[in-house]
C-alpha positions in Angstrom: 0.0 0.0 0.0 1.3 3.5 -0.9 1.9 6.1 1.8 -0.6 8.9 1.7 0.8 12.2 0.4 -1.0 15.3 1.5 -0.7 18.2 -0.9 0.6 21.3 0.8 -2.2 23.8 1.6 -2.6 26.5 -1.0 -1.5 29.8 0.4 -2.7 32.9 -1.5 0.1 35.2 -2.6 0.5 38.6 -1.2 0.9 41.1 -4.0 4.0 43.1 -4.3 1.9 46.2 -4.2 1.7 45.9 -0.4 5.5 46.0 -0.1 5.7 48.8 -2.6 3.0 50.8 -0.9 4.8 50.3 2.5 8.1 51.6 1.1 6.6 54.5 -0.8 4.5 55.6 2.2 7.6 55.5 4.4 9.6 57.5 1.9 6.8 60.0 1.6 6.6 60.3 5.4 10.4 60.9 5.7 10.5 63.3 2.8 7.6 65.4 4.1 9.1 65.4 7.6 12.3 66.7 6.1 10.4 69.4 4.1 8.6 70.5 7.2 11.8 70.5 9.3 13.6 72.6 6.7 10.8 75.2 6.6 10.7 75.4 10.4 14.5 75.6 10.5 14.6 78.5 8.0 11.8 80.3 9.8 13.7 80.0 13.1 16.9 81.3 11.5 15.1 84.2 9.9 13.3 85.0 13.2 16.6 85.0 15.1 18.3 87.7 13.0 15.9 89.1 10.2 17.3 91.4 7.6 14.7 93.3 5.5 15.3 93.8 1.7 13.2 94.8 -1.3 12.5 92.1 -3.9 11.3 92.4 -7.5 8.8 89.9 -8.9 10.5 88.4 -12.0 8.0 85.5 -12.6 4.4 84.8 -11.8 2.9 81.3 -11.3 1.0 80.3 -14.4 -0.6 77.2 -12.9 1.2 74.8 -15.3 3.8 73.7 -12.8 5.7 77.0 -12.8 6.3 79.0 -9.6 6.8 82.6 -8.7 10.3 84.0 -8.6 11.4 87.1 -6.8 14.9 88.6 -7.2 16.6 90.4 -4.4 20.1 91.6 -3.3 21.6 90.4 0.0 25.2 90.8 1.1 26.2 92.4 -2.2 25.0 89.4 -4.2 21.9 88.8 -6.3 19.6 86.0 -5.2 16.3 84.5 -6.4 13.6 83.1 -4.2 11.2 80.7 -5.8 7.6 79.6 -4.9 7.0 82.4 -2.4 3.3 83.0 -1.7 2.5 86.2 -3.6 -0.6 88.2 -3.0 -3.4 88.2 -5.5 -3.0 91.0 -8.1 0.8 91.0 -8.0 2.4 91.9 -11.3 5.8 91.4 -12.9 8.2 94.1 -11.7 6.3 94.8 -8.4 8.5 95.3 -5.4 7.7 93.3 -2.2 9.2 93.3 1.3 11.4 90.2 2.1 13.1 89.1 5.2 16.2 86.8 5.1 18.4 85.3 7.8 21.5 87.3 8.5 23.7 84.2 8.3 22.0 82.7 5.3 20.6 85.0 2.5 19.0 82.0 0.8 16.6 81.6 3.8 14.0 84.1 2.8 10.3 84.8 3.3 7.8 87.5 2.7 7.6 90.1 5.5 5.0 89.1 8.0 4.9 85.4 7.0 6.0 82.7 9.5 7.4 80.2 7.0 9.2 80.8 3.7 6.8 78.4 1.9 3.6 77.9 4.1 2.1 75.5 1.5 5.0 73.1 2.1 4.4 73.1 5.8 0.7 72.6 5.3 1.4 69.8 2.9 3.7 68.2 5.4 1.2 68.5 8.3 -1.4 66.7 6.2 0.7 64.1 4.3 2.9 62.8 7.1 0.0 61.4 9.2 -1.6 60.0 6.1 1.7 58.4 5.0 2.3 57.0 8.5 -1.2 55.5 8.6 -0.7 54.0 5.2 2.6 52.5 6.2 1.1 51.0 9.3 -1.8 49.5 7.4 0.7 47.9 4.9 2.9 46.6 7.7 -0.1 45.0 9.5 -1.3 43.4 6.3 2.2 42.0 5.6 2.5 40.7 9.1 -0.9 39.0 9.0 0.1 37.4 5.7 3.3 36.1 7.1 1.5 34.7 10.2 -1.0 33.0 8.0 1.8 31.4 5.9 3.5 30.2 9.1 0.3 28.9 10.5 -0.7 27.1 7.3 2.7 25.6 6.8 2.4 24.3 10.3 -1.0 22.8 9.4 0.6 21.2 6.4 3.2 19.5 8.6 0.5 18.4 11.0 -1.6 17.0 8.2 1.5 15.1 6.8 2.3 13.7 10.2 -1.3 12.6 10.7 -1.4 10.9 7.2 1.8 9.1 7.9 0.5 7.9 11.3 -2.8 6.8 9.8 -1.0 4.9 7.0 1.2 3.2 9.6 -1.8 2.2 11.7 -3.5 0.9 8.6 -0.6 -1.4 7.9 -0.3 -2.5 11.5 1.4 -1.4 14.6 4.7 -3.0 13.8 5.4 -0.3 11.3 5.7 2.2 14.1 7.3 0.2 16.8 9.4 -2.0 14.5 7.9 -5.2 16.0 8.6 -4.3 19.6 6.1 -3.3 22.1 6.4 0.3 23.2 7.1 0.8 26.8 6.4 3.9 28.7 9.2 5.2 30.8 8.4 5.7 34.3 9.4 8.8 36.0 11.4 8.7 39.2 8.6 10.0 41.4 5.7 9.1 39.2 5.1 5.4 40.0 1.7 4.3 40.5 0.7 4.1 44.1 -0.4 0.8 45.6 -4.0 0.6 46.6 
């Protein structure tokens, strides 16, 4: 008689999308944290030692992926600030008040604003929690899948062992004990008491 073979249980595959989503959400969270940190750092440096200068609008946002640009002079050199939040109705060539950090003329904001690019800070405040929640959902899904795989592979081993034992019992006990009677070992203190 043939030994019974149990096919391994079918385990559904976890799509690579979960792993990809976990990596992308982690990268997004780290990137947005760095963006928010950079904006806050520049705001702190400007606030510590602000220097006021006049800037000239050289480019307006057109809505097609282009940003505003404002040229200004600081420490005898010409600089350009991009993506500053300009007021509605601003035209090319208009002068606006800017503040830059005394130790870094590149850290610049519009006078009266807190952050150089408030949209970046708002985006970071919104996207970091969303990215972290997305990352945690992906990690939980991946861990559940791995636990299910481990559990099902354990069930497969159990089923194979039961099939072998059943096959051995069907052929007779000598297949398990090799013709000898099995004896239980007695423990040192576990002898049966005399009645």
